[in-house]
ROVOMI-407585 format. One record per residue (C-alpha): x, y, z; residue number from 1. Coordinates in pm, 1 decimal. Each point is the difference from the previous one (the first is absolute). Layout:
! residues N
+----------+----------+----------+-----+
|       px |       py |       pz | seq |
+----------+----------+----------+-----+
|        X |        Y |        Z | NUM |
...
+----------+----------+----------+-----+
This chain:
! residues 210
+----------+----------+----------+-----+
|       px |       py |       pz | seq |
+----------+----------+----------+-----+
|  -2423.2 |   3661.4 |   2147.4 |   1 |
|    -35.0 |   -322.5 |   -226.9 |   2 |
|    235.7 |    -97.2 |   -299.3 |   3 |
|   -153.0 |   -190.7 |   -316.7 |   4 |
|    206.0 |   -304.4 |   -154.4 |   5 |
|    303.3 |    188.2 |   -195.0 |   6 |
|     32.1 |    -13.9 |   -365.1 |   7 |
|    360.4 |    -96.9 |    -35.7 |   8 |
|    226.3 |   -100.9 |   -315.3 |   9 |
|    -81.0 |    296.2 |   -236.8 |  10 |
|    381.5 |     87.7 |   -174.1 |  11 |
|     93.6 |    336.0 |   -122.8 |  12 |
|    309.3 |    171.5 |   -125.8 |  13 |
|     43.2 |    372.3 |    133.3 |  14 |
|    182.4 |    141.0 |   -288.1 |  15 |
|     76.8 |    353.3 |    230.4 |  16 |
|    181.0 |   -289.8 |    265.6 |  17 |
|    111.9 |   -226.4 |   -240.5 |  18 |
|   -122.9 |   -296.6 |    224.7 |  19 |
|   -256.0 |   -283.2 |    -12.6 |  20 |
|   -246.4 |     29.5 |    263.9 |  21 |
|   -289.8 |   -226.4 |    126.4 |  22 |
|   -266.9 |    151.6 |     72.0 |  23 |
|   -228.9 |   -100.8 |    344.6 |  24 |
|   -346.1 |    148.8 |     17.7 |  25 |
|   -257.2 |    -32.2 |    295.8 |  26 |
|   -325.2 |    185.3 |    109.4 |  27 |
|    -20.4 |    167.7 |    362.9 |  28 |
|   -326.4 |     31.5 |    114.6 |  29 |
|    -14.1 |    210.6 |    326.9 |  30 |
|   -367.7 |     42.6 |    178.3 |  31 |
|   -174.5 |    345.3 |     69.8 |  32 |
|   -263.6 |     69.6 |    239.6 |  33 |
|   -227.5 |      4.8 |   -313.4 |  34 |
|     47.6 |   -425.7 |    -99.2 |  35 |
|   -123.1 |    133.4 |   -418.3 |  36 |
|    320.1 |    227.5 |     11.8 |  37 |
|    240.1 |   -200.8 |    141.7 |  38 |
|    363.6 |    150.2 |   -129.4 |  39 |
|    133.4 |   -226.4 |   -300.4 |  40 |
|    430.8 |     74.1 |    -89.3 |  41 |
|    196.5 |   -222.4 |   -196.4 |  42 |
|    331.5 |   -124.9 |    138.3 |  43 |
|    265.8 |    -10.2 |   -301.4 |  44 |
|    336.6 |   -153.6 |     47.6 |  45 |
|    315.2 |    -19.6 |   -280.9 |  46 |
|    232.7 |   -248.7 |     55.4 |  47 |
|    284.7 |     10.3 |   -163.7 |  48 |
|     83.0 |   -319.7 |   -219.6 |  49 |
|    255.9 |     93.8 |   -242.9 |  50 |
|    294.6 |   -264.3 |    120.3 |  51 |
|   -306.6 |   -276.7 |    -36.4 |  52 |
|    -81.7 |    132.3 |   -339.9 |  53 |
|    364.6 |    -30.7 |    -86.1 |  54 |
|      0.2 |   -380.0 |    148.2 |  55 |
|   -299.9 |   -106.6 |   -140.3 |  56 |
|     91.2 |     96.5 |   -376.1 |  57 |
|    391.5 |   -179.3 |     67.8 |  58 |
|   -239.2 |   -278.8 |    155.2 |  59 |
|   -189.6 |     -1.9 |   -341.5 |  60 |
|    286.4 |     31.2 |   -225.6 |  61 |
|    171.4 |   -292.0 |    150.3 |  62 |
|   -325.6 |   -225.9 |     -8.5 |  63 |
|    -27.3 |    110.8 |   -409.6 |  64 |
|    394.5 |   -103.0 |    -28.2 |  65 |
|    -40.7 |   -308.7 |    172.3 |  66 |
|   -325.7 |   -108.4 |   -158.8 |  67 |
|    119.7 |    105.4 |   -345.5 |  68 |
|    296.5 |   -217.8 |     55.9 |  69 |
|   -207.5 |   -302.3 |    198.0 |  70 |
|   -182.0 |     37.9 |   -362.8 |  71 |
|    317.5 |    -19.4 |   -233.3 |  72 |
|    107.8 |   -248.0 |    139.0 |  73 |
|     -4.7 |   -327.2 |   -171.9 |  74 |
|    102.4 |   -206.5 |    317.1 |  75 |
|   -375.2 |   -107.7 |    187.5 |  76 |
|     64.9 |    113.5 |    377.7 |  77 |
|   -264.4 |   -157.5 |    193.7 |  78 |
|    -59.3 |     74.7 |    415.9 |  79 |
|   -104.1 |   -241.1 |    190.7 |  80 |
|    -74.4 |   -226.4 |    367.4 |  81 |
|    212.6 |   -286.0 |     82.5 |  82 |
|   -321.3 |   -283.1 |   -100.3 |  83 |
|     10.2 |    208.2 |   -321.8 |  84 |
|   -278.7 |    174.8 |     -3.6 |  85 |
|     51.6 |    280.2 |   -262.6 |  86 |
|    -13.1 |    395.9 |    128.3 |  87 |
|    145.8 |    201.7 |   -301.6 |  88 |
|     48.2 |    -87.2 |   -367.6 |  89 |
|    209.6 |    240.7 |   -238.7 |  90 |
|   -177.1 |     14.2 |   -353.3 |  91 |
|    243.5 |   -238.0 |   -173.5 |  92 |
|   -180.9 |   -266.1 |    201.5 |  93 |
|   -213.7 |     -0.9 |   -361.2 |  94 |
|    308.8 |    -88.7 |   -183.5 |  95 |
|    115.2 |   -256.9 |    191.6 |  96 |
|   -260.7 |   -162.0 |    171.3 |  97 |
|   -308.4 |     86.6 |   -261.9 |  98 |
|   -193.9 |    149.6 |    242.6 |  99 |
|    -42.6 |    356.3 |    129.7 | 100 |
|    146.2 |     89.5 |    331.4 | 101 |
|   -399.3 |     65.7 |    131.7 | 102 |
|   -121.4 |   -331.3 |    -92.8 | 103 |
|    306.5 |   -174.7 |    259.2 | 104 |
|    -44.0 |    238.2 |    252.8 | 105 |
|    -83.0 |   -265.9 |    285.9 | 106 |
|     88.3 |   -265.1 |   -177.5 | 107 |
|    310.7 |   -244.7 |    130.3 | 108 |
|    317.4 |     47.6 |   -181.7 | 109 |
|     88.3 |   -377.4 |     39.9 | 110 |
|   -289.0 |   -138.7 |   -179.1 | 111 |
|    137.9 |    207.9 |   -313.3 | 112 |
|    337.5 |   -200.3 |     54.4 | 113 |
|     39.7 |   -363.0 |   -121.2 | 114 |
|    -80.1 |   -245.8 |    175.3 | 115 |
|    400.7 |   -181.4 |     10.6 | 116 |
|    143.8 |    318.7 |    120.6 | 117 |
|   -271.3 |    162.4 |    208.3 | 118 |
|    101.4 |   -139.2 |    349.9 | 119 |
|    348.3 |     56.0 |    -96.2 | 120 |
|   -103.6 |    364.1 |    -43.7 | 121 |
|   -191.4 |     41.8 |    284.5 | 122 |
|    231.9 |   -156.5 |    242.9 | 123 |
|    274.0 |    213.7 |    -98.8 | 124 |
|   -190.1 |    320.3 |     11.1 | 125 |
|   -130.7 |    -92.1 |    353.5 | 126 |
|    360.3 |     -4.1 |    130.0 | 127 |
|    128.8 |    327.7 |   -156.6 | 128 |
|    129.8 |    140.7 |    329.0 | 129 |
|   -122.5 |    365.3 |     93.6 | 130 |
|     96.9 |    268.4 |   -292.9 | 131 |
|    209.9 |   -225.2 |   -192.8 | 132 |
|    -47.8 |   -147.8 |   -364.0 | 133 |
|     18.9 |   -298.6 |   -145.6 | 134 |
|    227.5 |     56.5 |   -299.6 | 135 |
|   -128.8 |   -256.1 |   -253.8 | 136 |
|   -367.1 |   -255.3 |      9.8 | 137 |
|    -35.9 |    -98.6 |   -352.8 | 138 |
|   -337.4 |   -209.4 |    -86.1 | 139 |
|   -263.1 |    -20.9 |   -212.3 | 140 |
|   -344.9 |    205.7 |     -5.2 | 141 |
|   -303.1 |     -0.1 |   -186.2 | 142 |
|    -33.9 |    244.8 |   -298.0 | 143 |
|   -369.6 |     -3.2 |      9.5 | 144 |
|    -33.3 |   -192.6 |   -314.5 | 145 |
|     42.5 |   -364.2 |    100.7 | 146 |
|    391.1 |    -12.2 |    -21.9 | 147 |
|    301.9 |     80.0 |    265.6 | 148 |
|    274.7 |    271.3 |    -32.7 | 149 |
|    339.9 |    -18.2 |    165.2 | 150 |
|     19.0 |    307.3 |    215.2 | 151 |
|    290.8 |     84.6 |    241.7 | 152 |
|    -97.5 |    214.2 |    380.0 | 153 |
|    168.6 |    162.4 |    216.9 | 154 |
|   -234.4 |     42.1 |    321.6 | 155 |
|     61.9 |    235.3 |    289.5 | 156 |
|   -113.9 |    -27.4 |    343.8 | 157 |
|   -164.9 |    360.2 |     46.1 | 158 |
|     85.3 |    133.5 |    369.4 | 159 |
|   -163.8 |    372.0 |     14.2 | 160 |
|   -264.3 |     58.2 |    285.6 | 161 |
|   -306.4 |     -2.3 |   -232.1 | 162 |
|     81.6 |   -316.6 |   -205.1 | 163 |
|    206.6 |   -225.4 |    221.8 | 164 |
|    -48.9 |   -342.6 |    -73.3 | 165 |
|    -39.0 |     31.2 |   -379.3 | 166 |
|    164.7 |    -90.3 |   -293.8 | 167 |
|    153.0 |    187.3 |   -321.0 | 168 |
|     54.5 |   -236.3 |   -283.7 | 169 |
|    150.5 |    112.5 |   -305.3 | 170 |
|    -77.9 |   -234.7 |   -266.8 | 171 |
|    181.6 |     -6.4 |   -369.2 | 172 |
|    -79.3 |   -209.1 |   -324.4 | 173 |
|    271.7 |   -252.0 |    -50.2 | 174 |
|   -137.4 |   -231.5 |   -241.8 | 175 |
|    214.8 |    122.5 |   -315.4 | 176 |
|    341.1 |    -22.3 |    264.4 | 177 |
|   -113.1 |   -343.2 |     98.7 | 178 |
|    -14.6 |   -103.8 |   -375.9 | 179 |
|    298.5 |    148.5 |    -90.9 | 180 |
|    194.3 |   -166.8 |    284.0 | 181 |
|   -211.0 |   -358.0 |    -99.1 | 182 |
|    114.3 |     85.6 |   -362.5 | 183 |
|    383.1 |      2.6 |    127.1 | 184 |
|    -54.6 |   -295.5 |    216.5 | 185 |
|    -98.9 |   -227.9 |   -307.7 | 186 |
|    268.7 |    155.9 |   -233.8 | 187 |
|    242.8 |    -93.6 |    300.1 | 188 |
|   -100.9 |   -336.3 |     55.0 | 189 |
|     -6.0 |    -51.7 |   -424.4 | 190 |
|    346.6 |    126.8 |     -7.1 | 191 |
|    134.2 |   -214.9 |    277.8 | 192 |
|   -161.6 |   -343.4 |   -174.2 | 193 |
|    136.0 |    142.3 |   -308.9 | 194 |
|    338.7 |     11.8 |    154.4 | 195 |
|    -44.3 |   -354.2 |    176.1 | 196 |
|    -52.9 |   -159.2 |   -361.6 | 197 |
|    237.1 |    189.2 |   -143.5 | 198 |
|    261.4 |   -129.2 |    277.4 | 199 |
|   -149.0 |   -345.4 |    -12.3 | 200 |
|    101.1 |     -1.2 |   -363.1 | 201 |
|    320.1 |    135.0 |     26.5 | 202 |
|    102.0 |   -249.0 |    249.6 | 203 |
|   -100.7 |   -281.5 |   -251.0 | 204 |
|    225.7 |    114.8 |   -252.0 | 205 |
|    284.6 |     73.7 |    216.7 | 206 |
|    -42.5 |   -335.8 |    143.8 | 207 |
|    -31.3 |   -120.1 |   -357.7 | 208 |
|    337.2 |    125.3 |   -110.0 | 209 |
|    169.8 |   -164.4 |    316.9 | 210 |
+----------+----------+----------+-----+
């Protein structure tokens, strides 16, 4: 007897059993004394895959929720190698960097960073212990329009078996916050100078009254 290559993968729902079944079919050829009249049979095997279907659905729903979350977050999520090679970017790269994710896949993350900050950022990332985070790393990135945007990044060294040796960075635009801080610092400097000037004038008046 000989079997033909089985046909597998057909999944059906049996309403009577209330179960999902995966169907495997293969043809069986049984030689007889008359080669022209060989007996042919069909082997039918039904595998209960109801549990697997439930898991597949849960996994699919989880993936959809995760994708929706990633797409709705304004922060940029980047997966990259220690040398800066980009493996994944969230859709917000178009807002922050002025380029779509597929335009930067395979590019070098460090090349998107200002030369004045690049070496320090690369050094700090490469020194992250396994499965730990750098809480804050502030630097300038190219916004795709010929200017620079100040960002703050948190980077995690991935430890799972699939992505071991890679990093995940969550990058946030802090340009507005930095401008506000600079304005506050300038205001404080002006206030200090004014206080010094007034104090000097008051000192002169006191000296004249002595």
